[in-house]
PLY file of the C-alpha trace (Angstrom):
ply
format ascii 1.0
element vertex 247
property float x
property float y
property float z
element edge 246
property int vertex1
property int vertex2
end_header
0.00 0.00 0.00
1.17 3.51 -0.83
1.35 6.05 1.95
-0.04 9.36 0.67
2.02 11.45 3.09
3.83 14.08 1.02
2.53 12.70 -2.27
1.57 15.38 -4.79
-1.91 15.17 -6.30
-3.95 17.09 -8.86
-7.74 17.07 -8.67
-9.65 18.59 -11.58
-13.16 19.84 -10.92
-11.85 20.27 -7.42
-13.95 23.22 -6.24
-17.16 21.29 -5.59
-18.85 17.91 -5.21
-16.77 14.77 -5.65
-13.70 16.83 -6.54
-13.77 18.90 -3.38
-14.46 15.85 -1.21
-11.41 14.17 -2.76
-9.23 17.24 -2.27
-10.07 17.13 1.43
-9.55 13.37 1.62
-6.09 13.65 0.03
-5.14 16.52 2.34
-6.27 14.52 5.37
-3.94 11.73 4.20
-0.99 14.14 4.19
-0.82 14.77 0.45
-0.01 18.07 -1.23
-2.92 18.97 -3.47
-3.46 21.20 -6.48
-7.15 21.75 -7.09
-8.07 22.76 -10.60
-11.40 24.18 -11.66
-12.87 26.29 -14.45
-14.75 28.41 -11.91
-12.11 30.85 -10.72
-14.24 32.42 -8.01
-15.20 29.08 -6.48
-11.68 27.70 -6.74
-10.10 30.73 -5.07
-12.69 30.61 -2.31
-12.06 26.93 -1.63
-8.30 27.49 -1.62
-8.68 30.30 0.93
-10.87 28.17 3.20
-8.59 25.13 3.02
-5.47 27.17 3.76
-6.89 27.92 7.19
-6.19 24.27 8.02
-3.74 23.00 5.40
-0.48 24.47 4.13
0.00 22.35 1.02
-2.90 23.31 -1.20
-2.94 25.39 -4.38
-5.68 26.44 -6.82
-4.95 26.68 -10.55
-7.75 27.87 -12.84
-8.03 25.30 -15.61
-10.36 24.49 -18.47
-9.56 20.82 -19.08
-10.98 21.02 -22.60
-7.96 23.14 -23.54
-4.75 21.12 -23.86
-2.51 24.11 -23.17
-4.28 24.79 -19.88
-3.84 21.19 -18.71
-0.18 21.34 -19.69
0.12 24.52 -17.63
-1.68 22.87 -14.69
0.85 20.05 -14.55
3.76 22.47 -15.00
2.52 24.69 -12.15
2.10 21.64 -9.92
5.67 20.51 -10.51
6.94 24.06 -10.09
5.18 24.41 -6.73
5.71 20.93 -5.29
8.56 19.41 -7.31
6.77 16.37 -8.74
3.41 14.76 -9.54
2.36 11.44 -8.04
-1.42 11.36 -8.55
-3.89 12.94 -10.92
-7.64 12.62 -10.47
-9.29 13.53 -13.77
-12.66 14.42 -12.32
-13.91 17.51 -14.15
-17.05 16.76 -16.12
-20.28 18.10 -17.55
-23.44 16.66 -19.04
-26.36 17.59 -21.23
-29.70 15.82 -21.18
-32.11 16.27 -24.07
-33.58 14.23 -26.91
-30.84 13.26 -29.33
-32.69 14.65 -32.35
-32.67 18.06 -30.63
-29.02 17.90 -29.57
-26.70 20.38 -31.26
-23.22 19.49 -32.46
-21.83 22.15 -30.15
-23.49 20.60 -27.11
-22.21 17.16 -28.02
-18.66 18.37 -28.66
-18.51 20.33 -25.39
-19.30 17.24 -23.31
-16.75 15.14 -25.21
-14.12 17.89 -24.96
-14.36 18.11 -21.19
-15.19 14.54 -20.16
-13.11 12.62 -22.68
-10.46 14.92 -24.13
-9.79 16.34 -20.67
-8.95 12.86 -19.40
-6.56 12.33 -22.33
-4.80 15.65 -21.71
-4.54 15.03 -17.98
-3.10 11.56 -18.49
-0.73 12.69 -21.23
0.99 15.38 -19.20
0.85 13.49 -15.91
2.55 10.47 -17.50
5.43 12.63 -18.70
6.16 13.66 -15.11
5.48 10.23 -13.60
8.00 8.59 -15.91
10.65 10.94 -14.52
9.98 9.90 -10.92
9.42 6.17 -11.39
5.65 5.87 -11.36
2.33 7.28 -10.22
-1.42 6.87 -10.17
-3.94 8.15 -12.70
-7.60 8.03 -11.67
-10.54 9.30 -13.69
-14.22 9.77 -13.00
-16.33 7.48 -15.13
-20.01 6.81 -14.43
-22.59 4.08 -14.30
-23.74 5.59 -17.59
-20.46 4.51 -19.15
-21.69 0.92 -18.78
-25.49 1.04 -18.97
-27.82 2.85 -21.32
-29.67 6.02 -20.44
-32.13 7.83 -22.74
-31.34 11.44 -23.68
-27.75 11.23 -22.37
-25.80 10.21 -25.48
-22.82 12.61 -25.15
-22.32 11.88 -21.44
-22.66 8.11 -21.85
-20.29 8.10 -24.82
-17.67 10.12 -22.96
-17.80 7.91 -19.88
-17.64 4.72 -21.93
-14.51 6.19 -23.49
-13.06 6.84 -20.04
-13.41 3.14 -19.22
-11.53 2.13 -22.37
-8.87 4.83 -21.97
-8.30 3.49 -18.46
-7.74 -0.10 -19.62
-5.50 0.85 -22.52
-3.31 3.21 -20.51
-2.99 0.66 -17.71
-1.57 -1.87 -20.14
0.64 0.65 -21.89
2.32 1.99 -18.77
2.26 -0.91 -16.31
5.97 -1.51 -16.86
6.61 2.13 -15.93
4.88 1.63 -12.56
2.04 3.94 -13.57
-1.31 2.61 -12.44
-4.48 3.75 -14.22
-7.98 3.28 -12.81
-11.43 4.86 -12.82
-14.27 5.26 -10.36
-17.88 4.99 -11.57
-20.35 6.71 -9.24
-24.07 6.14 -9.16
-26.24 9.22 -8.74
-24.71 11.42 -6.06
-26.65 13.74 -3.78
-25.81 17.33 -4.69
-27.40 20.70 -5.30
-28.77 19.66 -8.70
-29.53 16.08 -7.63
-31.70 16.54 -4.57
-35.31 16.19 -3.46
-35.72 19.95 -3.68
-34.33 20.18 -7.21
-35.90 17.06 -8.72
-39.28 16.87 -6.98
-41.20 13.68 -7.76
-38.43 12.45 -10.08
-36.13 12.12 -7.06
-37.96 9.10 -5.60
-37.77 7.27 -8.91
-34.05 7.93 -9.07
-33.54 6.58 -5.57
-35.53 3.46 -6.50
-32.94 2.60 -9.16
-30.36 2.11 -6.39
-31.04 -1.16 -4.52
-29.33 0.21 -1.42
-32.26 2.63 -1.12
-30.59 6.02 -1.35
-28.27 8.14 -3.45
-24.57 8.36 -2.76
-22.59 11.23 -1.30
-19.33 12.81 -2.52
-17.34 11.51 0.44
-18.15 7.91 -0.49
-16.68 8.45 -3.94
-13.65 10.22 -2.49
-13.04 7.20 -0.26
-12.89 4.98 -3.36
-10.47 7.39 -5.06
-8.17 7.28 -2.04
-8.28 3.47 -2.18
-7.24 3.53 -5.84
-4.45 5.98 -5.08
-3.12 3.85 -2.22
-3.40 0.27 -3.50
-0.34 -0.59 -5.56
-1.83 -3.78 -7.02
-4.92 -2.25 -8.63
-4.69 -1.10 -12.23
-6.83 -1.17 -15.35
-10.14 -1.32 -13.50
-13.25 0.77 -13.04
-14.59 0.63 -9.49
-18.37 1.03 -9.26
-19.63 2.96 -6.25
-23.27 2.95 -7.20
-25.47 1.49 -4.48
-26.11 -1.58 -6.63
-27.39 0.38 -9.66
-25.47 -1.71 -12.20
-26.24 -5.01 -10.42
-29.87 -4.94 -11.56
0 1
1 2
2 3
3 4
4 5
5 6
6 7
7 8
8 9
9 10
10 11
11 12
12 13
13 14
14 15
15 16
16 17
17 18
18 19
19 20
20 21
21 22
22 23
23 24
24 25
25 26
26 27
27 28
28 29
29 30
30 31
31 32
32 33
33 34
34 35
35 36
36 37
37 38
38 39
39 40
40 41
41 42
42 43
43 44
44 45
45 46
46 47
47 48
48 49
49 50
50 51
51 52
52 53
53 54
54 55
55 56
56 57
57 58
58 59
59 60
60 61
61 62
62 63
63 64
64 65
65 66
66 67
67 68
68 69
69 70
70 71
71 72
72 73
73 74
74 75
75 76
76 77
77 78
78 79
79 80
80 81
81 82
82 83
83 84
84 85
85 86
86 87
87 88
88 89
89 90
90 91
91 92
92 93
93 94
94 95
95 96
96 97
97 98
98 99
99 100
100 101
101 102
102 103
103 104
104 105
105 106
106 107
107 108
108 109
109 110
110 111
111 112
112 113
113 114
114 115
115 116
116 117
117 118
118 119
119 120
120 121
121 122
122 123
123 124
124 125
125 126
126 127
127 128
128 129
129 130
130 131
131 132
132 133
133 134
134 135
135 136
136 137
137 138
138 139
139 140
140 141
141 142
142 143
143 144
144 145
145 146
146 147
147 148
148 149
149 150
150 151
151 152
152 153
153 154
154 155
155 156
156 157
157 158
158 159
159 160
160 161
161 162
162 163
163 164
164 165
165 166
166 167
167 168
168 169
169 170
170 171
171 172
172 173
173 174
174 175
175 176
176 177
177 178
178 179
179 180
180 181
181 182
182 183
183 184
184 185
185 186
186 187
187 188
188 189
189 190
190 191
191 192
192 193
193 194
194 195
195 196
196 197
197 198
198 199
199 200
200 201
201 202
202 203
203 204
204 205
205 206
206 207
207 208
208 209
209 210
210 211
211 212
212 213
213 214
214 215
215 216
216 217
217 218
218 219
219 220
220 221
221 222
222 223
223 224
224 225
225 226
226 227
227 228
228 229
229 230
230 231
231 232
232 233
233 234
234 235
235 236
236 237
237 238
238 239
239 240
240 241
241 242
242 243
243 244
244 245
245 246
C-alpha cells in the first residue's frame, strides 16, 4: 500500500462535489494537493478556506478542454511541489435532451471536457510520472459509461470512453509503474440532484439504487483514495453505485 504522506496530487473539478471531497480526503492523508477548476471564483474561495487548516494546497484555474491549460496545470504543480504522483481527472459536464434536438456544439462540449480532458490530464501526468518512477492516474467514469440512459448520449459516450482509456493506458504503462484506474459513481446527492431540485423524479431515481438512497461525494472520495493507495490495482473501473449496475 502507498502512503499518501507528502505525495503530490492534482484534482480537476476540485472546487465542488466529488472533486472537493477528494481534495479534502487527500489533504487529510498528508498529500499536497493542487485543485483545478474552471470556476475561478469558487476555486479561489475553496483554496482560501482550506489554507486555514492546510499548508500544502494550491488552486490553478483550468479548463480541461484546452490542452494548453492542462499542460500549464501540470507544470505549475511541478513548479510548486517538485513532482506529480497522482492525478484525479474528475472535471465533467453533461447535457440531457432528446438526441434529435441535440446540437453538435453541445455534443462536442461534453466530449471535450469529459473525454479529451482525461486524455490531456493523463498525457501530461505520465510525462512527469515517468521521470519519478511511477504514479497513479484516476478518472471519474459513471454508471452511464456501462449502462444505457435515454437522452444522455454525449455523457454516456464520454464515460464509456473513459473506461476504455483506463484499460489501454494501464496496459501501456504498467511496466513504468504507472497505475491507471477509474471510479464509476451512481447518482450522487448534490445541489442539482436533490429532493428539492428534482421533486417527484427524485424518488424514482432513488428506487434505481437497490441500497435505497443516493450516494454522497465523500463515499466516492473514499474509493479514489483506495485507488491511489493500493499498488496492485490497475486497469479497472470501481463502481460505487449502491447496486445500480447489479440490476
